[in-house]
N, C-alpha and C positions, 0 to 999 in steps of 0.2 A: 210574744204571745205563750204563755204556758198552758198546758191543757189541764183539765181538772184531774185530779188524781183520783182512779178509779179502782175499785176492788172486782174482778170479774167472778161471776158467778161460780161456785164450786158444782162440780158433777160427780155422783157417786156411781162408779164402774160395779159390773159384776165379780171382778175378779182384782181386789185393791192392790196396789203397787207402787204408792209412795214411798219413796227413801230419801233420807237426809243427810247431809254431811256435814260433821262439828269440826272446827278446825281450832285447837288451843290446847296449850300444854297443862298435863297433869302437874300438881305441885304437892309440896308437903307444907301445911299450916302448923304454925307453932301460935296458938292462942295465948295471949299474956293480959291478965285481967289485975290492973292495980300492982304490977311490978312482978306477978306470980302466974307460974304458967299453969292453966287449969284445961289445957287439951292439948293434942296433937293428932291431926287428923288429915287425911286425904283433902285435897283442895284442888284449885283451880276451877273457874266457871264450867269446864268441860264436865266436872264432874258431879257439880249441880245441877248441870243441864242433863246430864244423862239420866240422873235419879228419877225427873220428872218424866222424860220421854219413855223411859222403860216401864215407867208405873201406868203411862197412860198408852201402852202399845204403840208408840211411835218408833217406826224402824228408822235405823239411821248406819252411817258409816262414821268412825271418829278416828282423826290424826293428831297424835299428840306424841310428844318427846321428852322423855326420861333420861336418868342416869342409871347406872348399874345399883346405886344405891336405892330406887326406888323399891318402897317396901310393902307394896297394896297389892291385893289381888283384886283384879277387874275384870269384868267381862269381855271387854275389849281389849286386846294388848296394845300398848303403846310402843313407838320406836324407842329401842335401848340405845342410846349413844354411849358409847364404851368409855371416850376421854372425856364426858361432861359429866355435870351434877344435876339432879333433879333440881327443878325451881324450888326455891324456899322461902317462904314468905314468914313473917314476923309480923303478927296484928295485936299492936298495943291498944287496949281500951280500959276504961276505969268503971268503976261503979256508980259513977255521974252521970253514963250516958244517959240521953231521953232522947225523945222524938224518934226520928227516923234510926238513930242510933250510930250514923257515920259520921258527924260532925267532929266527935270528940275521939274518934279513932284514927291513930297512925299506924300507918301501914309501911314496912320496910321489906323491900327485895335483898335477901341477904345472899344468893346465889341463883344463877338463871342457865335454864339449858340450852341447847341450840335452837336458833328459831325454826319455825315452819317453811320449809322453801316451795315454791310451785312444784317442782318435781317431787316433792313428799306426796302431793295428791294425786287420787285415783284419776286413771285416764279413763274416766266414763261420764256420764251426764247424771244428774241429780234433781229431783223435782225443787228441792231447798236447799240453803247453806246456810250456817251459822259460822261467823266469825268472832271468836270469842276469848283472844287473847287476854291475859293477865299480867304477862310479866315482858312485853314488846316482842314476843315470839312472831308476831303476824307484820309481816312488810308489807308496803304499796302491792310488789309484784305479786306476793300471795294473794291478797283480796282480790287484785285484778283477776288472777288465773280463776279463783272462786265464781266470780261475776260471768268468766266465760262457761263453767260447766254446769252453773246452777243454776234453774230458771228463777228462782227467789231467793234473794240473799237477806238475812237479817244480820246486824251488826250491833254489836255491843259497843259503846263509842269509849270504854276503857281500854279497848284494844287497839285506839287510835290516837289517843292524846296523853297517854302516860309516858313520864319521862321518869329516870332514876338517879338520886344522888350518887356522885362517882365516888364520895366516901363513906356514906351509911346506906346508901339504898333506899333512902326515904322517898315514897312516890309523890310526883309532884305533877300537875296538869298543865298542858299548855294549849293555846287556842287552836281550835280544828283546822282554821285556815292556815295555821303556821306549820302544819303537819305536813307529810307527805300524801294523804289522803283525800284531800279537800276535792280534788280534781273527779274522784271515784264517785260522789256524793249522788249524781243523776243517776247512776246505775244501782243504788241500793234503794231496797223496797223499804225495809223499816230500820231506824236507829233507834237504839234504847239507851236513856241515859239518867242517872240520878239527878235529883234536883241541883246537888252540888257540880256535877259534871256538866250540867245543862248550860252552865254560865259560860261556858268554854266554847259554846257554837253559838253562830247567827242563826236563830231560831227562824226570823223571818224568812231567811234565804234558804236554809235547810227544808222549811215545810213545803217551798215550792215543788222540791224536788222527790219528796219521801216523807212517807207517815214518821212522825218523831214520836215516841213514848216516853214521857218523864215519869220515873218514880218518886214518890214523896212518902216513902216508909209507911207510918201507920195511917197517913191521910190518902192511900191509895194511888192513881197515877192519872196524869192528863194525856191525851191524845190529839196530837197537832196534826193536822193535813193543809194544803192550800187555803182552802175555803172555810174551815172551821176547826173548833177545838171542842172537846167535852171531857168533862172529869168524870172517874170512874171510880166507886167507892170502895173502900177498903173493908178489910175483916178484921174483927179483934184479934188482938195477939198477946202473949204473954214475951216480952222481949228477954232473951237469954242470950243470945249471940247473934249479932247482924250478918254476920259474915255468910256472904252467898245468897242473901235474901234475893238481889236485884237477880243473880244469875237464876235461879228457881222461878222469879218473877217470869223471866224471857222463856224460860222452858216451859212453863205453863200456857205463856201467851202464844207461841208457835203452836204447842199441842191442841189449844183451842181452835186455831185456824185450820189445823190439817183437819180435825174432826167436823170442820165444815161450818164454824160459828162466825157470826159478824165481829168486827174488830172490837167494838164494846164488851162484847161478851166473853169474847177471847181474852182480854185486858181483866175482867173479873175471875177467869181462871188463874191468870198470873198473879194477882192479888192473892188469890187463895193460898197458892204455894209458896209464895213469898212470905205470909202469916204464918204457915206450917213450919217453915224453915227457921224463922227467929225463935222458936220455941226451942229449939235443940241446940246443943254445942257441936259445932263443927258440919260435918255431912250430914243431911237429915236422913231419917228411916220414916218410911211412909207405910203404914199397914196396908195389907193387901185389901181387906173389906173396905178401906175407907176407899183407896184406889178404883176399885170395883164400883162403889157406890158413884164416884166422882163421873167415872166413864159413862154409866147407864145414865145420868144426868144429862152428860153430853150428847149423848144419843137422842134423847127425848127433846133435849134444846133445838138441836138439828133440825128433828122432823117439824118443829113446830115453826122454824123459819126457812123451810125449805124455798118457799117460793118469794122470798124477797128478791128484789132488784137491785142486781149487781152494784147499782150506781148508789144505792143508799146504805152500804154496808160499812160506812163510817158512823153514820148515826145509829143511837140507841133504838135496838127493834123494840116492839109491843112486848111486854114481857119481861124486860130487861129487870126492872125491880123484883121480879117473882123469883128469875133464876139467882139472882144475888141471894135472896132468902134461902132458895134451895139449898145453894152451895154453904150457906152458912150453916144450916142445920145439919148437913154433912159433917161439919167441921166440929160442932158442938156435941158429938157424940163423945162420951168419957175419953180422955186420953189412955187412959189405963188399957181400955179395949182397943183403941184406934192408934194413936199415935206414941210411939214410945220415945218421950221426950229425953232430952239430955244423956243421949247414948256418946259414949266415947271410942265404942269400937267402929271399925268400918262395917257400915251396911250394905248388904247384897240385896241388888233392885231385883224387885219381882220379875219372872218371866214375860217376856212379850208374848201379845196375842197375836193373831194373824189378822184382826179387823184395822183396817188403814180407810185412809180417804184422800182424796187429791185436794192439794193446796191450789188455790188461784194461781193463774201464770200472769206476771207482770211485764214480762220481757217486751211484748209487742207495743204495749201502751208507753213504755217507759222509751223505747225507740223512738217511736213517735215524738215523745216530747222532746228528746235530744234533737231532733232532725228540725223540729219547730223552732229551737232555741239558735240553731246553726245559721 
């Protein structure tokens, strides 16, 4: 018998102390549209997630590796591997891209930096961890170490199921069960996948163990758990470049949970940042005024739902649609005043504030679940 998946209540301490750990290499992305290079930018899931977490004042440590050819200034210094090159991706897409923007994109890994090893991770505990490799840099051993030192772990399935052609580096996907990560599924709290990636996991098996969030581009996302599923509405977007939209979604989703929201409300925050990201080329720039309005709205929403029972945090709380409308209204502020679209230069993340919250702890429930299955 498998226990019901539950989200414990979130408490607000007088001295806020949450910290996360992100593991994933920075990359250099070359964006090629109709055969023409239209942009070169800092890439990698960790860079997109960092932009969102920094903007929403969520503190974290980041472990990333690059080569000496790394040409970007970042707030958190990566580990430089003298004998390696920075991971390089060529993303090919054409003007006919429609829908969620991913199906017509061809992604090729041109070079790969060293993997992130368990010994590269800090020897301390974290409230949450995010395994977000894009170029094969996360091994099962590294993920297992993250599961040991982080109370809650979020995983992007692209870190688990990507393989790369030996000749031209074209990305292909394999079944999760065929990877070396499947045995770790019962210890993962949240697994995020695009709808293209979701076909490579056994949804009915996965949802027994963890919450699975599947993104659908312009159609929003779907949240799956053992006893239910629900769709979360999208936000209108002007599709310029789909690169990193899922990463920004995951950053927004985690930030929403950290700020004390129920899972469906946190997914709305993810959808918001995904929609903001696709309107820009490469790594997005978020205006500080928009970010402050979003943070104010998150705080207001948290106070509305402070008394919710932990067992119902997967269901849409009262006022969910109004929360969606409020976030949408923030997004509709003229882009010339709030979001600088199509920026080709590396954006600087806004400074972090000290406001934090405590993410739910899933460890005890998951341990009980595994004991029940054994």
